[in-house]
N, C-alpha and C positions, 0 to 999 in steps of 0.2 A: 704409522707410515705417513710420510709427507705426500702431498698431492703431486702426482706426476704431471708432466706437461700436457699429455694427451687429454686428460679429463677437462682441465679448464678450457682447452681449445675447443673441445666438443661442446661444452656449455656455451661458450662464446658464439660459436658458429650457429648453434640452435637459436640463441637469443637474437642474433643479428640477421637471420633470414628475412627476406622481404615479407611484409605483411600480406601481400597478395597470395603467398603460398598458404597462408592460414585462413584468410577470409577473403572471398572474392569481392573485389570492390574496384571502382573506377580510380584511376590515378588522379590525385588532385592536381589542379592547374598550378603551375609555378607561381610563387608569390611575386607581385609587381616589384620592380626595382625602385626603391625610394631614393629621393635626392639626399645625398650625404652631406652632413655638416662638415666644414673645414676642420682639419685635425687640430686638436687642442695643443696649446703651447706647452712645451715640457716644463716640469716643475723646476724651480731655481736650483734645487739640489742635484738635478740630473736624474733623479729616480722617477720611475713611472708610478702614478697614483694607483692605489688598490682599486680593482673593479668593484662596482656597486653590486648588491644582490640581484638587481634587475638585469645588469649586464651579464652576470654569471649565468642567470637562468636563460637568457636569450642566446648566448653563445653556445654553439655545438661543442660537446666535449671531444677531446682527442681520443681516438679509439684505444690508444695505449693506456689512457687513464681508466677506461672501462675494463680493459683486460686486467689491470692491476687490482681493481676492486673485486673482480670475479675470482682472481687468484686468492685474495684475502678471504672471500666467502668459502672457497674450497679448502683453504688452510684451516679455518675455524671449524668447518664441518668435520674434517679428518681428525682434528684434535679432540673434538667432542666424542667421536666414535671410538677413539683410542684410549682416552684418558678419563672420561666421565665415570663417576663412582659406580654406576650401574650401566649395563649395556643398554643404549638407547634404541628406540624404534626409529630406524633410519627414515622410513616413509613418513612417519609423523613429524620428524625433524624438518624434512623438506616442506611438508604441508604447512608447518608452523611458520617457516621462513616466507613462503608464498603469502600466507595470511597476513603476516606482519608487513610485507611490502604493499599489499593492497589497502589494508586498514590505515596505513600511514598517509594515504592520499586524502581521505575524507571519511566521515562516519558511515557512509552508505556503500562504499566499495568493500569487497571482501571475497574470500574464497569459500566455495560451497563444496564440501566433501560429497561423495556420491549419495549418502543417505540424506543429507540436508538438501541436496539438489532434488531428489525425489519428493521430499516433503514440500519443497517450494513449488514444484510443478503441480502437485496435487492441490495445493492451496490456491494457486492462480487459476487452475482449470475449474475449480469448484466441484470437482467430481472425484469419487473414490469408490473402492470396493467395500460395500457394507450392507446393512440391513434396512436402513431407512427409518431409524427411530431417533426422535429428539428426546434426550434424557437429562435428568438432573440427579443430584445426590440428596437423599433424605434419610437421616438417622443411620448413615452408613450403608444404606441399600440404594440400588439404582432404581429410580422411579421414572416411568415413561411419561413424558410430557404430552407427546402425541406421535403417532406413526405418520410418516410422510405418504401422501397419496400415491398409489400405483407403485409401491415398493414391496419387497418380500415381506416386511413386517406387516404392512397394511393388508396384503393379500392373505397372510396366514391367520389374521384375526387378533394381532396384538392391539390392545386398547389403551387409551389414555388412563393414567392412574394405576396401571399394572405395576407390580414390583418385580424386578428381575432378581432372583435370588441365587441362580446358578448359571454358569456358562460352561457348557460341555462337562457338566457334573462337578465343576469346581465352584465353591461358594464365592460370591462377590464381596461379602462382608470382609472388610480389611483392605480391599483394593481402593485406590483413589479413583475418582471419576475418569481421569485421563487413562489410567491403566485398564479400566473396564471398557472404555470406548475403543482403545487400541486392540483389545481382544475380540471385540465384535467386528472390527474392520479386518479385511484380509483380501487375498486374491479372489478375483471374480470367478464364480463357479464352485467355490469351496463351500462346505456346509458347517453349520454350528448348531448345537442344541441349546435352547433357552428354556430354563425352568422359571415359571412365573407364578407369583401369588396374586390372586385377584379377589378383591373384597366380595363377599357373598358366595364364594365357591369354596367348598370344604377342603379339597385337595389341590396341591400345586398342579399347574398345567405345563405340559412339555410341548415345545414347538421346535420342529426341525426346519431350519431356514437355510436357503442357498444364497450366498452373497451375490449381489448384482451391482451395476453401476448406479451410484446414488449422486444426484445433483444437489449440492448444498444450497439451501434457499438464501439468496442474497438480498431479497426484497420482501418485506412484510408490509401490509397495508391495513388500514382501518378507516372507518368513517367516524368523525368526531364532531363535537359542537352541539350535540343534543343533550337532553337532560340525563340520558343513560349513556354510560361509557360504551363506545363502539357504535353509537347511533348519532347521525347528524348529517350535515351537508358539506362538511369539509373533509377532503381526502388527505390522509397522512400516509406518506410513503417513506418507510425507513429503509435506507440502503446501508448495509453493514460493511461492505467492502467491494472493491472493484475487481472481482474475479470475472471469469468468462461468463458467469451467470448474471452479471449486473444488468446489461441492457435488456436481455430477454426477460429478466425479472420485472424491470420497469415497464416494458411493453405489455407484458401479461397483466400486471397489476392495473394499469390504466384501462385496458379492455375489460377486465373483470369489474372494475368500478362502474363503467358505463353500462355493462350488461346488467349488473345488479340494480341500477337506477333506470332500467328500460330506455337507455339511450340518452337520458338527461345528464347534462354536464354538472359536475359538482360546483358548489359556490366558490370554491378555491382549492388549491393544491398546496400542501406543505411537503417539501422534500427534506427529510431529516438526514443530514450528513455529519452529525455530531459524533465524535470519536471514531470516525471512519478513517483508517490509516492509509487509505489509497489502494494502489494495486496496478492494474494494467492501464497504460496510457490510452490505448485504442478504445478501451471500454469507457474511459472518461469522455472521449470524443463522441462516442455513440450516445451516451446518456445525455450530454449537453445538446446533441443534435435532436434528441427526442423533444426538446422544448424550444428549439430554434429552427427557423426555416432557411436562414442564410447567414453568411458572414463567417469570419474566423472564429475558431474555438480556442486554439492554442498555437503558439509559435515556439519552435525549438531551435536553439543555436548551439552548435558544437564546434569542436576544433577542426573537424573535417567536413566538407560539404555534405556528405551523406547523412550527417547527424543534424543538419539544419533543414527545417521543413515548416510548412504552414498547413494546418488541418482545418477544413471548412465544413460548416453545416450545409445540408442539402434539404430542399423541401420534400416532404413526404406526407402520407396520410395521417401519421400519428401526430406530428406537430400541428397539422391543420385541424385535427379533431379538438385539440386543447388550446388553440391559439388565443381564444378570448377568455380563458380561465386564469384569474389572478394566481400568481405563484410566489410562495415564500420559501426561502432556503434557510434552514437552521444550521449554524456552524458553531464550533467552540475550539478550545485549545488543542483538542485531539483530532480535528479535521485536517488531514495532511495530504500532500501530493496530489493524487488524482481527484480527491475531494475539492482541493483548492483550484484545480483546473476547471472543474464544473462550476464552482461558485464564482470564480473570477470571470468566466465567459458569460454567465447569466447576469452578473452584475454589470459588466461593461456594456452588454447589449441592452441593458435596462429591461430585461425580460422578467427578472425576479427581484424581490426585496430581500436582502440578507439580514437575518435576525440572530442575535446571540452574542458571542464574544470573539475576539481575534483568533484567527486560525493558526496552525502550527508554524508555517513558513518554510516548507520544503519545496524549493523551486528548482530542483535538478532531476534529471532523468537517468536511470540506470539501465544499461544493456546487460542481459544475461547471455554470456558467451559459453557455449558448451565446450567442455574439454574431454568429451567422449567418456570412457569408463572412469576417468579421474574426477568427475563432477563438473563444476562450472565456476566461472568467475563472474562476479557482479561488479561492473565498472561504470562509474559516472561518465557519461559521454556527451551530455548536453545540459544547458540550462533552459528552462521554459519561461515564456512570457504570456501574459493575458492578451486578449485582442487589442487592448489599448496600449500595448507594449510595456506593461508593468511587470517588473520582476518582483516576486514575493519572497525571494530567497532570504531567509533569516529575518523577515519582516512580517510575513503573514498577510492575510486579507482582513481588512477592518469591516465589520458589518455596517449596513446602512442604519440599523437601529440596534444599539447596544442594550442588551437585556441580560442581567446577571441572575444566576440561580440563588435561591435562599439555601445556603449550605449549612447542614447540621454542625453543631458545635464541635463534635468529635472529628470532623473532616476539615474544619477551617484551618487554613495555613498549609494544608497538604493537598488541596484540590487544584492548585495552579502549577502550570509548567511554563517555562520560558519558551520552549519549543526548539526549533532548529538553531536559533542564536545561542542557546545554552549548551549545544553539543561541541565538544572539543574538536578542533580541526575542521569545522564546517567551512564550506566554500563561501567566499565573500564576493560581493559585486562592487567594483570600484566606484566610489562616490555615493554609494547608497547607504542610508542609515539602517541600523538594525534595532530590533526591539530589545528592551532591557527589563521589561516587566512581564509578569506571568499572566496566563489566561486559563480560566477554570476548565476542567474536564469533567466536572461533576454533573451527572444527569440522574435524577431520582427515578427509582423503579416505578413509583406510583405516578401515573399520568396526571392525576389531579394536583400533585405537588410540583409538577414540572413547570416552572415559571415561564421559561422560554416557549414551550409548546402552547401553554394556555394563552400567552400573549399573542402568539401567531394566530390562534383560532379566533380570539376576540378581534384581531385586526381584520381578518377576512369577514367575520360576522358584522363588523361595523361598530362593535362596542368600544374599540380603540381606534384612534386616528393618528396618522403621522404623514407628513408631506412626502415621505419616501414610498408610501404605499397608496395605490398600486403603482408598480414601476411602469413608466411609460417611455417608449423609445422616442428620441427627439427627431 
C-alpha cells in the first residue's frame, strides 16, 4: 500500500510544531541584521553560480522540500513493510531511523530505548537496587571482594573472601560476572537467597537478603609515600566517574583523611582522573569547586542562549581546609569530558600540576531529553571551554609534566588511542588544530609499577623536582 496523504501531513505537522510545545524555554532574541554586501555580478553565461555548502547550510529550506523528503521517508517505510522478505518489526524500524538521524550528527548524539535510558539513569545516579557486595570472578565462582558498609550484605554478615555458589538455589558456575551481578540486582524490597562457601566452615551458609538502595562508590582513597603500601603522608583520591556520588565521595574522602590524621593536613593530594570517562557536568563543577575558592570552572556555548553559561567556584569550608595543600592531578588518554573540565579548570587557575599524558579531547556537552515511555534522546547542545577560553575538542589537555608508563611488551602498540579526533564525524572547531597521535590508557594494577603515580608521590615528597610543581597562581 502506498503512503496516503494524511500520514505524511501528520508526520510533518508533528515535526514542525514549535519547540515551545515540547520544551519550555524562552524565545531567543532575533538575530541582528548584518550589513549586506552588494549583489554579485551575474556570470558571463547568464547562469547563476552553484551555491556553496556554507550557503546551503545557512539558507532555510523551503517547506515543500521538507515535505518531499518526508514523503520519501514514508514511501520507503511502506515499501519495507509491504515487500521485505520477512515481516519487519515496525517499532524497531522507526527507532532505527531515529537512531540513524541522531548518530549522523556526531559520535555522542543518539537515541536511548527505554531499557538503555533506565541503565543510563542508574549509571549517572550511582544508585541501584542491590545487596551491597563488591565481587570478582575466580575460577568460575563469584568471590566477595568486600561488603559495602551499612548495606544488606554487610548487615547479614557476608564477609570478604566468601564464595557465592548459588543464587536462589541456582548454581552460579557457568554464569559470567555480569550475569551474576544482574541477578543480585533487582527491585528495592525484593528478596534473594545467597548460598555461600566460607573457608574454615564445614557446610555452605545460606543468607536471605532484601535488596535496598545501594550507592556505588565513586571515590576510593589511600595514604601513600611510606615504606608500606597504604601508609604515608600523600593522599591519593581515585575518582572513577562523575556520577551523582562524585562530589559527596570527594568531600567524604577528604574529611576521612583529616580525621584519620587527627586534623593534620596531608603533605599533598593526588587526584587520579585516569581512564575516567566523565559523566555529569554539574558534578565536574562541584569537584573542581572543592579545590577552588573562586573563579570560572567551565564555560559552555550552544546554539541557543539557554545552552550558554558560565559556572563559577564559590568559597567554602572544604576548599579553605585544603587551600595550602599541594595538588597533583593524574590524566591520560582515557580521561574524558567531565574529567577534562576538572583538569582544565585546576590547570588554568594554577591550583594543580597535571601529570601523565594527553587527555581524550571531548569538548562537547550532551543533553538527555526524555521522550516519556519511549526512552530519551542524547543530543549535543553545547561546546565547553576552560576558564582561559580554551576548547579542548579533538585536542585534549596537555599535562604540565608528561610522564609515560612502562608498558608491558604484550600491550605495546595497543595501549594508545587518538581519542575524540579519531572518532568519525566528530565535531570540529574552526581554526583549531586536532591531535593526530595516540595517548596511552595503560595503568598497571600494581601501584609500585605505576610510573605516573610513583612520580607524583616523589614530586610531593621532594624526591623529584620540576618548575611546574607546586602550581602557584600568578
